[in-house]
C-alpha atoms as a printed R data frame, in Angstrom:
    type eleno elety resid chain resno       x       y       z
1   ATOM     1    CA   UNK     A     1  26.805 156.251  89.391
2   ATOM     2    CA   UNK     A     2  29.302 154.807  86.920
3   ATOM     3    CA   UNK     A     3  32.575 155.171  88.854
4   ATOM     4    CA   UNK     A     4  33.481 154.812  92.532
5   ATOM     5    CA   UNK     A     5  36.927 156.274  93.353
6   ATOM     6    CA   UNK     A     6  38.189 155.933  96.916
7   ATOM     7    CA   UNK     A     7  41.842 155.279  96.181
8   ATOM     8    CA   UNK     A     8  44.795 156.682  98.101
9   ATOM     9    CA   UNK     A     9  42.997 157.147 101.413
10  ATOM    10    CA   UNK     A    10  43.317 155.348 104.751
11  ATOM    11    CA   UNK     A    11  40.076 153.416 104.532
12  ATOM    12    CA   UNK     A    12  40.077 150.324 106.697
13  ATOM    13    CA   UNK     A    13  37.807 147.486 107.663
14  ATOM    14    CA   UNK     A    14  35.462 145.500 105.459
15  ATOM    15    CA   UNK     A    15  34.328 146.919 102.130
16  ATOM    16    CA   UNK     A    16  30.588 147.691 101.993
17  ATOM    17    CA   UNK     A    17  28.536 146.178  99.166
18  ATOM    18    CA   UNK     A    18  28.361 147.975  95.841
19  ATOM    19    CA   UNK     A    19  25.367 145.886  94.741
20  ATOM    20    CA   UNK     A    20  23.196 148.990  95.014
21  ATOM    21    CA   UNK     A    21  24.983 150.502  92.011
22  ATOM    22    CA   UNK     A    22  23.891 148.303  89.075
23  ATOM    23    CA   UNK     A    23  25.413 150.662  86.490
24  ATOM    24    CA   UNK     A    24  28.838 150.825  88.126
25  ATOM    25    CA   UNK     A    25  31.633 150.560  85.549
26  ATOM    26    CA   UNK     A    26  34.722 151.477  87.551
27  ATOM    27    CA   UNK     A    27  35.760 150.510  91.092
28  ATOM    28    CA   UNK     A    28  39.001 152.155  92.265
29  ATOM    29    CA   UNK     A    29  40.025 151.242  95.809
30  ATOM    30    CA   UNK     A    30  43.781 150.872  95.496
31  ATOM    31    CA   UNK     A    31  46.170 151.943  98.253
32  ATOM    32    CA   UNK     A    32  43.906 151.806 101.300
33  ATOM    33    CA   UNK     A    33  43.885 149.635 104.409
34  ATOM    34    CA   UNK     A    34  40.786 147.615 103.566
35  ATOM    35    CA   UNK     A    35  40.818 144.056 104.847
36  ATOM    36    CA   UNK     A    36  38.652 140.985 105.218
37  ATOM    37    CA   UNK     A    37  37.796 138.248 102.754
38  ATOM    38    CA   UNK     A    38  37.664 139.107  99.093
39  ATOM    39    CA   UNK     A    39  34.370 140.955  98.469
40  ATOM    40    CA   UNK     A    40  32.555 138.450  96.218
41  ATOM    41    CA   UNK     A    41  29.686 140.840  95.615
42  ATOM    42    CA   UNK     A    42  31.985 142.733  93.262
43  ATOM    43    CA   UNK     A    43  31.453 140.066  90.625
44  ATOM    44    CA   UNK     A    44  27.692 140.699  90.750
45  ATOM    45    CA   UNK     A    45  28.102 144.218  89.378
46  ATOM    46    CA   UNK     A    46  27.759 142.979  85.809
47  ATOM    47    CA   UNK     A    47  28.698 146.250  84.069
48  ATOM    48    CA   UNK     A    48  32.083 146.644  85.754
49  ATOM    49    CA   UNK     A    49  34.910 147.141  83.268
50  ATOM    50    CA   UNK     A    50  37.698 148.374  85.573
51  ATOM    51    CA   UNK     A    51  38.479 146.915  89.010
52  ATOM    52    CA   UNK     A    52  41.492 148.030  91.021
53  ATOM    53    CA   UNK     A    53  41.652 146.908  94.657
54  ATOM    54    CA   UNK     A    54  45.450 146.663  94.767
55  ATOM    55    CA   UNK     A    55  47.611 147.593  97.770
56  ATOM    56    CA   UNK     A    56  45.133 146.630 100.471
57  ATOM    57    CA   UNK     A    57  44.894 143.711 102.892
58  ATOM    58    CA   UNK     A    58  42.162 141.601 101.335
59  ATOM    59    CA   UNK     A    59  42.509 137.864 101.955
60  ATOM    60    CA   UNK     A    60  40.837 134.601 101.034
61  ATOM    61    CA   UNK     A    61  40.240 132.931  97.680
62  ATOM    62    CA   UNK     A    62  40.029 134.790  94.401
63  ATOM    63    CA   UNK     A    63  36.487 133.927  93.266
64  ATOM    64    CA   UNK     A    64  35.744 131.899  90.159
65  ATOM    65    CA   UNK     A    65  32.912 134.255  89.216
66  ATOM    66    CA   UNK     A    66  34.894 136.982  87.434
67  ATOM    67    CA   UNK     A    67  33.668 135.397  84.221
68  ATOM    68    CA   UNK     A    68  30.305 137.021  84.994
69  ATOM    69    CA   UNK     A    69  31.816 140.398  84.157
70  ATOM    70    CA   UNK     A    70  31.584 140.276  80.370
71  ATOM    71    CA   UNK     A    71  32.763 143.896  80.023
72  ATOM    72    CA   UNK     A    72  35.852 143.535  82.202
73  ATOM    73    CA   UNK     A    73  38.942 145.256  80.725
74  ATOM    74    CA   UNK     A    74  41.240 145.921  83.713
75  ATOM    75    CA   UNK     A    75  41.575 143.668  86.777
76  ATOM    76    CA   UNK     A    76  44.220 144.609  89.350
77  ATOM    77    CA   UNK     A    77  44.289 142.525  92.550
78  ATOM    78    CA   UNK     A    78  47.955 143.113  93.287
79  ATOM    79    CA   UNK     A    79  49.587 143.479  96.696
80  ATOM    80    CA   UNK     A    80  47.026 141.776  98.907
81  ATOM    81    CA   UNK     A    81  46.858 138.402 100.689
82  ATOM    82    CA   UNK     A    82  44.787 136.543  98.137
83  ATOM    83    CA   UNK     A    83  45.118 132.840  97.334
84  ATOM    84    CA   UNK     A    84  43.699 130.483  94.730
85  ATOM    85    CA   UNK     A    85  43.213 126.816  93.995
86  ATOM    86    CA   UNK     A    86  46.351 124.865  92.958
87  ATOM    87    CA   UNK     A    87  45.360 125.125  89.293
88  ATOM    88    CA   UNK     A    88  44.408 128.822  89.401
89  ATOM    89    CA   UNK     A    89  40.887 127.839  88.386
90  ATOM    90    CA   UNK     A    90  39.623 131.429  88.343
91  ATOM    91    CA   UNK     A    91  41.795 132.068  85.263
92  ATOM    92    CA   UNK     A    92  39.708 129.547  83.325
93  ATOM    93    CA   UNK     A    93  36.618 131.632  84.090
94  ATOM    94    CA   UNK     A    94  38.358 134.825  83.000
95  ATOM    95    CA   UNK     A    95  38.354 133.457  79.468
96  ATOM    96    CA   UNK     A    96  34.733 134.681  79.300
97  ATOM    97    CA   UNK     A    97  36.016 138.274  79.589
98  ATOM    98    CA   UNK     A    98  36.675 138.897  75.905
99  ATOM    99    CA   UNK     A    99  37.758 142.521  76.382
100 ATOM   100    CA   UNK     A   100  40.337 141.919  79.137
101 ATOM   101    CA   UNK     A   101  43.414 144.098  78.470
102 ATOM   102    CA   UNK     A   102  45.338 143.947  81.763
103 ATOM   103    CA   UNK     A   103  45.524 141.350  84.531
104 ATOM   104    CA   UNK     A   104  47.644 142.057  87.626
105 ATOM   105    CA   UNK     A   105  47.917 139.485  90.412
106 ATOM   106    CA   UNK     A   106  51.371 140.456  91.658
107 ATOM   107    CA   UNK     A   107  52.486 140.244  95.287
108 ATOM   108    CA   UNK     A   108  49.847 137.797  96.504
109 ATOM   109    CA   UNK     A   109  50.705 134.452  98.203
110 ATOM   110    CA   UNK     A   110  48.939 132.487  95.460
111 ATOM   111    CA   UNK     A   111  51.308 129.495  95.683
112 ATOM   112    CA   UNK     A   112  50.181 127.684  92.554
113 ATOM   113    CA   UNK     A   113  51.206 126.825  88.984
114 ATOM   114    CA   UNK     A   114  50.264 128.544  85.749
115 ATOM   115    CA   UNK     A   115  47.500 126.588  84.015
116 ATOM   116    CA   UNK     A   116  47.296 125.894  80.299
117 ATOM   117    CA   UNK     A   117  44.045 127.867  80.261
118 ATOM   118    CA   UNK     A   118  46.181 131.006  80.358
119 ATOM   119    CA   UNK     A   119  46.396 130.659  76.603
120 ATOM   120    CA   UNK     A   120  42.616 131.088  76.360
121 ATOM   121    CA   UNK     A   121  42.609 134.552  77.910
122 ATOM   122    CA   UNK     A   122  41.399 137.424  75.788
123 ATOM   123    CA   UNK     A   123  43.317 138.005  72.563
124 ATOM   124    CA   UNK     A   124  43.203 141.683  73.651
125 ATOM   125    CA   UNK     A   125  45.367 141.020  76.742
126 ATOM   126    CA   UNK     A   126  48.384 143.351  76.693
127 ATOM   127    CA   UNK     A   127  49.697 143.225  80.265
128 ATOM   128    CA   UNK     A   128  49.956 140.206  82.561
129 ATOM   129    CA   UNK     A   129  51.634 140.583  85.974
130 ATOM   130    CA   UNK     A   130  51.914 137.600  88.316
131 ATOM   131    CA   UNK     A   131  55.273 138.375  89.896
132 ATOM   132    CA   UNK     A   132  56.013 137.636  93.552
133 ATOM   133    CA   UNK     A   133  53.207 135.062  93.887
134 ATOM   134    CA   UNK     A   134  55.086 131.827  94.738
135 ATOM   135    CA   UNK     A   135  54.254 130.456  91.307
136 ATOM   136    CA   UNK     A   136  56.085 127.191  90.641
137 ATOM   137    CA   UNK     A   137  56.372 124.662  87.848
138 ATOM   138    CA   UNK     A   138  56.931 125.499  84.212
139 ATOM   139    CA   UNK     A   139  55.634 128.243  81.955
140 ATOM   140    CA   UNK     A   140  52.834 126.558  79.991
141 ATOM   141    CA   UNK     A   141  53.306 126.292  76.237
142 ATOM   142    CA   UNK     A   142  49.867 127.853  75.726
143 ATOM   143    CA   UNK     A   143  51.264 131.238  76.740
144 ATOM   144    CA   UNK     A   144  52.345 131.646  73.131
145 ATOM   145    CA   UNK     A   145  48.682 132.229  72.213
146 ATOM   146    CA   UNK     A   146  48.689 135.711  73.770
147 ATOM   147    CA   UNK     A   147  49.640 137.365  70.514
148 ATOM   148    CA   UNK     A   148  49.055 140.979  71.602
149 ATOM   149    CA   UNK     A   149  50.830 140.771  74.940
150 ATOM   150    CA   UNK     A   150  53.134 143.769  75.504
151 ATOM   151    CA   UNK     A   151  54.468 143.068  79.010
152 ATOM   152    CA   UNK     A   152  54.855 139.794  80.861
153 ATOM   153    CA   UNK     A   153  56.051 139.924  84.471
154 ATOM   154    CA   UNK     A   154  56.836 136.528  86.015
155 ATOM   155    CA   UNK     A   155  59.747 137.552  88.234
156 ATOM   156    CA   UNK     A   156  60.250 136.647  91.905
157 ATOM   157    CA   UNK     A   157  58.593 133.238  91.707
158 ATOM   158    CA   UNK     A   158  59.694 129.582  91.737
159 ATOM   159    CA   UNK     A   159  59.505 128.902  88.010
160 ATOM   160    CA   UNK     A   160  61.727 126.258  86.415
161 ATOM   161    CA   UNK     A   161  62.627 125.371  82.850
162 ATOM   162    CA   UNK     A   162  62.534 124.678  80.085
163 ATOM   163    CA   UNK     A   163  61.295 127.935  78.604
164 ATOM   164    CA   UNK     A   164  58.640 126.919  76.030
165 ATOM   165    CA   UNK     A   165  59.594 127.437  72.393
166 ATOM   166    CA   UNK     A   166  56.024 128.631  71.795
167 ATOM   167    CA   UNK     A   167  56.978 131.955  73.352
168 ATOM   168    CA   UNK     A   168  58.193 132.956  69.918
169 ATOM   169    CA   UNK     A   169  54.500 133.586  69.223
170 ATOM   170    CA   UNK     A   170  54.641 136.678  71.455
171 ATOM   171    CA   UNK     A   171  55.643 138.941  68.605
172 ATOM   172    CA   UNK     A   172  54.209 142.073  70.250
173 ATOM   173    CA   UNK     A   173  56.120 141.549  73.499
174 ATOM   174    CA   UNK     A   174  58.176 144.572  74.575
175 ATOM   175    CA   UNK     A   175  59.067 143.620  78.159
176 ATOM   176    CA   UNK     A   176  59.859 140.141  79.536
177 ATOM   177    CA   UNK     A   177  60.808 139.765  83.199
178 ATOM   178    CA   UNK     A   178  61.911 136.341  84.460
179 ATOM   179    CA   UNK     A   179  64.410 137.394  87.114
180 ATOM   180    CA   UNK     A   180  64.680 135.701  90.507
181 ATOM   181    CA   UNK     A   181  63.228 132.321  89.614
182 ATOM   182    CA   UNK     A   182  64.791 128.848  89.507
183 ATOM   183    CA   UNK     A   183  65.574 128.371  85.836
184 ATOM   184    CA   UNK     A   184  68.529 126.017  85.512
185 ATOM   185    CA   UNK     A   185  68.905 125.614  81.762
186 ATOM   186    CA   UNK     A   186  70.747 127.078  78.798
187 ATOM   187    CA   UNK     A   187  69.427 130.450  77.662
188 ATOM   188    CA   UNK     A   188  67.110 129.420  74.816
189 ATOM   189    CA   UNK     A   189  67.200 130.830  71.312
190 ATOM   190    CA   UNK     A   190  63.488 131.608  71.580
191 ATOM   191    CA   UNK     A   191  64.294 135.004  73.124
192 ATOM   192    CA   UNK     A   192  66.098 135.915  69.904
193 ATOM   193    CA   UNK     A   193  62.815 135.668  68.001
194 ATOM   194    CA   UNK     A   194  61.006 138.379  69.970
195 ATOM   195    CA   UNK     A   195  61.678 141.081  67.442
196 ATOM   196    CA   UNK     A   196  60.274 144.131  69.263
197 ATOM   197    CA   UNK     A   197  61.574 143.252  72.729
198 ATOM   198    CA   UNK     A   198  63.166 146.237  74.464
199 ATOM   199    CA   UNK     A   199  63.499 144.917  78.020
200 ATOM   200    CA   UNK     A   200  64.724 141.442  78.948
201 ATOM   201    CA   UNK     A   201  65.632 140.531  82.528
202 ATOM   202    CA   UNK     A   202  66.867 137.014  83.294
203 ATOM   203    CA   UNK     A   203  68.945 137.839  86.372
204 ATOM   204    CA   UNK     A   204  68.950 135.926  89.635
205 ATOM   205    CA   UNK     A   205  68.483 132.466  88.113
206 ATOM   206    CA   UNK     A   206  70.766 129.528  87.355
207 ATOM   207    CA   UNK     A   207  71.002 129.923  83.594
208 ATOM   208    CA   UNK     A   208  74.301 128.480  82.405
209 ATOM   209    CA   UNK     A   209  76.350 128.100  79.252
210 ATOM   210    CA   UNK     A   210  77.061 130.757  76.662
211 ATOM   211    CA   UNK     A   211  74.859 133.673  75.646
212 ATOM   212    CA   UNK     A   212  73.233 132.650  72.343
213 ATOM   213    CA   UNK     A   213  75.014 134.271  69.430
214 ATOM   214    CA   UNK     A   214  71.602 135.154  67.996
215 ATOM   215    CA   UNK     A   215  70.979 137.643  70.828
216 ATOM   216    CA   UNK     A   216  71.999 140.332  68.347
217 ATOM   217    CA   UNK     A   217  68.970 139.414  66.239
218 ATOM   218    CA   UNK     A   218  66.746 141.231  68.730
219 ATOM   219    CA   UNK     A   219  67.634 144.539  67.226
220 ATOM   220    CA   UNK     A   220  67.892 144.057  63.489
221 ATOM   221    CA   UNK     A   221  65.818 146.112  61.064
222 ATOM   222    CA   UNK     A   222  62.177 145.135  61.204
223 ATOM   223    CA   UNK     A   223  60.586 144.158  57.924
224 ATOM   224    CA   UNK     A   224  58.210 146.801  56.577
225 ATOM   225    CA   UNK     A   225  59.211 149.207  59.344
226 ATOM   226    CA   UNK     A   226  60.174 152.729  58.350
227 ATOM   227    CA   UNK     A   227  60.812 153.932  61.888
228 ATOM   228    CA   UNK     A   228  64.533 153.079  62.108
229 ATOM   229    CA   UNK     A   229  67.056 150.341  61.575
230 ATOM   230    CA   UNK     A   230  68.407 150.616  65.103
231 ATOM   231    CA   UNK     A   231  68.559 147.830  67.657
232 ATOM   232    CA   UNK     A   232  65.453 147.528  69.798
233 ATOM   233    CA   UNK     A   233  66.934 145.993  72.949
234 ATOM   234    CA   UNK     A   234  67.302 148.814  75.498
235 ATOM   235    CA   UNK     A   235  67.951 146.887  78.676
236 ATOM   236    CA   UNK     A   236  69.640 143.500  79.043
237 ATOM   237    CA   UNK     A   237  70.174 141.984  82.494
238 ATOM   238    CA   UNK     A   238  71.646 138.461  82.709
239 ATOM   239    CA   UNK     A   239  73.417 138.996  86.022
240 ATOM   240    CA   UNK     A   240  73.796 136.475  88.855
241 ATOM   241    CA   UNK     A   241  73.691 133.301  86.800
242 ATOM   242    CA   UNK     A   242  76.290 130.693  85.831
243 ATOM   243    CA   UNK     A   243  76.901 131.874  82.271
244 ATOM   244    CA   UNK     A   244  80.377 131.131  80.989
245 ATOM   245    CA   UNK     A   245  82.527 131.270  77.878
246 ATOM   246    CA   UNK     A   246  83.335 134.525  76.117
247 ATOM   247    CA   UNK     A   247  81.190 137.594  75.598
248 ATOM   248    CA   UNK     A   248  79.655 137.206  72.105
249 ATOM   249    CA   UNK     A   249  80.841 139.510  69.336
250 ATOM   250    CA   UNK     A   250  77.196 139.990  68.316
251 ATOM   251    CA   UNK     A   251  76.806 142.208  71.368
252 ATOM   252    CA   UNK     A   252  77.907 145.041  69.067
253 ATOM   253    CA   UNK     A   253  74.495 144.800  67.379
254 ATOM   254    CA   UNK     A   254  72.763 146.260  70.443
255 ATOM   255    CA   UNK     A   255  73.243 149.778  69.106
256 ATOM   256    CA   UNK     A   256  70.540 151.520  71.152
257 ATOM   257    CA   UNK     A   257  71.102 149.556  74.347
258 ATOM   258    CA   UNK     A   258  71.254 151.870  77.354
259 ATOM   259    CA   UNK     A   259  72.091 149.295  80.052
260 ATOM   260    CA   UNK     A   260  73.843 145.924  79.953
261 ATOM   261    CA   UNK     A   261  74.393 143.928  83.140
262 ATOM   262    CA   UNK     A   262  76.333 140.649  82.816
263 ATOM   263    CA   UNK     A   263  77.815 140.737  86.300
264 ATOM   264    CA   UNK     A   264  78.230 137.811  88.702
265 ATOM   265    CA   UNK     A   265  78.676 135.087  86.116
266 ATOM   266    CA   UNK     A   266  81.620 132.993  84.919
267 ATOM   267    CA   UNK     A   267  82.567 134.797  81.704
268 ATOM   268    CA   UNK     A   268  86.241 134.474  80.821
269 ATOM   269    CA   UNK     A   269  88.687 135.479  78.072
270 ATOM   270    CA   UNK     A   270  88.991 139.049  76.801
271 ATOM   271    CA   UNK     A   271  86.397 141.802  76.599
272 ATOM   272    CA   UNK     A   272  85.607 142.196  72.877
273 ATOM   273    CA   UNK     A   273  86.656 145.561  71.516
274 ATOM   274    CA   UNK     A   274  83.361 145.805  69.596
275 ATOM   275    CA   UNK     A   275  81.584 146.761  72.832
276 ATOM   276    CA   UNK     A   276  83.111 150.186  72.310
277 ATOM   277    CA   UNK     A   277  80.738 150.757  69.390
278 ATOM   278    CA   UNK     A   278  77.741 150.987  71.754
279 ATOM   279    CA   UNK     A   279  77.645 154.772  71.768
280 ATOM   280    CA   UNK     A   280  74.254 155.001  73.483
281 ATOM   281    CA   UNK     A   281  75.199 152.749  76.392
282 ATOM   282    CA   UNK     A   282  74.832 154.467  79.765
283 ATOM   283    CA   UNK     A   283  75.585 151.555  82.097
284 ATOM   284    CA   UNK     A   284  77.913 148.565  81.646
285 ATOM   285    CA   UNK     A   285  78.308 146.083  84.516
286 ATOM   286    CA   UNK     A   286  80.753 143.185  84.095
287 ATOM   287    CA   UNK     A   287  81.913 142.784  87.695
288 ATOM   288    CA   UNK     A   288  82.494 139.436  89.416
289 ATOM   289    CA   UNK     A   289  83.497 137.401  86.349
290 ATOM   290    CA   UNK     A   290  86.789 135.899  85.162
291 ATOM   291    CA   UNK     A   291  87.532 138.288  82.327
292 ATOM   292    CA   UNK     A   292  91.161 138.570  81.227
293 ATOM   293    CA   UNK     A   293  93.305 140.790  79.054
294 ATOM   294    CA   UNK     A   294  93.260 144.563  78.888
295 ATOM   295    CA   UNK     A   295  90.467 147.113  79.034
296 ATOM   296    CA   UNK     A   296  89.742 147.955  75.370
297 ATOM   297    CA   UNK     A   297  90.840 151.388  74.214
298 ATOM   298    CA   UNK     A   298  87.531 151.521  72.329
299 ATOM   299    CA   UNK     A   299  85.675 152.081  75.604
300 ATOM   300    CA   UNK     A   300  86.475 155.745  75.058
301 ATOM   301    CA   UNK     A   301  83.946 155.723  72.203
302 ATOM   302    CA   UNK     A   302  81.011 155.074  74.551
303 ATOM   303    CA   UNK     A   303  80.305 158.778  74.959
304 ATOM   304    CA   UNK     A   304  77.047 158.290  76.870
305 ATOM   305    CA   UNK     A   305  78.552 156.049  79.549
306 ATOM   306    CA   UNK     A   306  77.660 157.034  83.122
307 ATOM   307    CA   UNK     A   307  78.473 153.786  84.964
308 ATOM   308    CA   UNK     A   308  81.315 151.340  84.288
309 ATOM   309    CA   UNK     A   309  81.994 148.453  86.661
310 ATOM   310    CA   UNK     A   310  84.757 145.986  85.729
311 ATOM   311    CA   UNK     A   311  85.731 145.063  89.280
312 ATOM   312    CA   UNK     A   312  86.579 141.580  90.567
313 ATOM   313    CA   UNK     A   313  87.994 140.180  87.308
314 ATOM   314    CA   UNK     A   314  91.483 139.276  86.072
315 ATOM   315    CA   UNK     A   315  92.039 142.312  83.866
316 ATOM   316    CA   UNK     A   316  95.612 143.477  83.327
317 ATOM   317    CA   UNK     A   317  97.565 146.188  81.541
318 ATOM   318    CA   UNK     A   318  97.090 149.941  81.582
319 ATOM   319    CA   UNK     A   319  93.913 151.901  82.204
320 ATOM   320    CA   UNK     A   320  93.184 153.403  78.757
321 ATOM   321    CA   UNK     A   321  93.578 157.175  78.651
322 ATOM   322    CA   UNK     A   322  90.642 157.187  76.252
323 ATOM   323    CA   UNK     A   323  88.399 156.854  79.313
324 ATOM   324    CA   UNK     A   324  89.247 160.478  80.125
325 ATOM   325    CA   UNK     A   325  86.951 161.537  77.279
326 ATOM   326    CA   UNK     A   326  83.867 160.038  78.966
327 ATOM   327    CA   UNK     A   327  82.550 163.320  80.329
328 ATOM   328    CA   UNK     A   328  79.315 161.795  81.712
329 ATOM   329    CA   UNK     A   329  81.051 159.034  83.675
330 ATOM   330    CA   UNK     A   330  79.885 159.299  87.289
331 ATOM   331    CA   UNK     A   331  80.714 155.847  88.649
332 ATOM   332    CA   UNK     A   332  83.844 153.841  87.888
333 ATOM   333    CA   UNK     A   333  84.942 150.648  89.618
334 ATOM   334    CA   UNK     A   334  88.100 148.905  88.410
335 ATOM   335    CA   UNK     A   335  89.027 147.461  91.795
336 ATOM   336    CA   UNK     A   336  90.490 144.027  92.424
337 ATOM   337    CA   UNK     A   337  92.041 143.294  89.055
338 ATOM   338    CA   UNK     A   338  95.677 143.145  87.964
339 ATOM   339    CA   UNK     A   339  95.916 146.579  86.340
340 ATOM   340    CA   UNK     A   340  99.234 148.399  86.216
341 ATOM   341    CA   UNK     A   341 100.754 151.774  85.356
342 ATOM   342    CA   UNK     A   342  99.617 155.298  86.114
343 ATOM   343    CA   UNK     A   343  95.992 156.152  86.814
344 ATOM   344    CA   UNK     A   344  94.723 158.743  84.284
345 ATOM   345    CA   UNK     A   345  94.177 162.217  85.709
346 ATOM   346    CA   UNK     A   346  91.989 164.001  83.173
347 ATOM   347    CA   UNK     A   347  88.254 164.126  82.600
348 ATOM   348    CA   UNK     A   348  86.095 162.449  85.223
349 ATOM   349    CA   UNK     A   349  89.080 160.741  86.842
350 ATOM   350    CA   UNK     A   350  89.628 163.757  89.069
351 ATOM   351    CA   UNK     A   351  86.323 162.906  90.766
352 ATOM   352    CA   UNK     A   352  87.067 159.254  91.568
353 ATOM   353    CA   UNK     A   353  88.443 158.136  94.914
354 ATOM   354    CA   UNK     A   354  90.857 155.330  95.738
355 ATOM   355    CA   UNK     A   355  87.854 153.024  96.094
356 ATOM   356    CA   UNK     A   356  87.647 152.809  92.321
357 ATOM   357    CA   UNK     A   357  91.137 151.334  92.043
358 ATOM   358    CA   UNK     A   358  91.973 149.346  95.194
359 ATOM   359    CA   UNK     A   359  93.187 145.787  94.816
360 ATOM   360    CA   UNK     A   360  95.388 146.592  91.794
361 ATOM   361    CA   UNK     A   361  98.864 146.346  93.308
362 ATOM   362    CA   UNK     A   362 100.755 147.691  90.292
363 ATOM   363    CA   UNK     A   363  98.827 150.949  89.867
364 ATOM   364    CA   UNK     A   364 100.423 154.277  90.726
365 ATOM   365    CA   UNK     A   365  99.560 157.977  90.735
366 ATOM   366    CA   UNK     A   366  96.532 159.747  92.134
367 ATOM   367    CA   UNK     A   367  94.071 159.098  93.585
């Protein structure tokens, strides 16, 4: 037998030994109710290449013997009750697994720090998930050695800064998730050097200062690429930080962005009219800032917009009638500003209730 698939059942209790299957290559036990200490005998099945025991109730230490599995490609231990030594020593042993492509440790109470040995993991590693694991300390500089990494999930931990400049070595990285940590630094320029990044989430931290002007560099034409000269950043979330200053004009470079969330920060001054050039944008969230001035007339050019939230700012002036042309707009919140004049009636405005406009004492008309 080469594969044992028992996933998606209601199996409970202690896992029986698989030592009787010396040729076993795949062990798929995810989403059951199995419990007990981590089954160490798994690491004796030397031909295993795929192990998925996620979404169970296994507990105890992650063994240091995974290095015995020379053919290991996928290791998913996520969503259990597993722990490790303070230095995550088992990762050092995983460096023997030269074919490792994906490592998922998410949602375990590991309560440790990332070791420098992370940089010695397989050059083939493309996905590394260690989110929700009570990981503290700093991101080690050696992480920049993972040249083929496509997705890095470090969110929902206790990580602090600075962000290592060596991360600019992750030139294959497409998704970087650092939200809900304890970073309390300026947003570093290193993110601007990740040229194929299409998802960046830094929300729920204490980043402060201005957004780097180079953020627009994320989406410039890639050298020797014939695919397109569009921007590559699709999703940018910097919400719930302490970012201040003005919104950078380079934001207009994010031509294929579909969602931008800069809410719950300290941005002030006027909304740049160049945001209106983001014709592919579907969601724009700028609520809970200190933005001033009028809503740009150019917002009517964002023909794909489905959600627009400008609430809880200091915006004034009229609501642009150009917003009536946004036929896909399903959610609009302009409440608690200083807007005045008549509320537009055409287009999607006939579907919005008074909730979208309350807290603007000088508005009139329906709703």
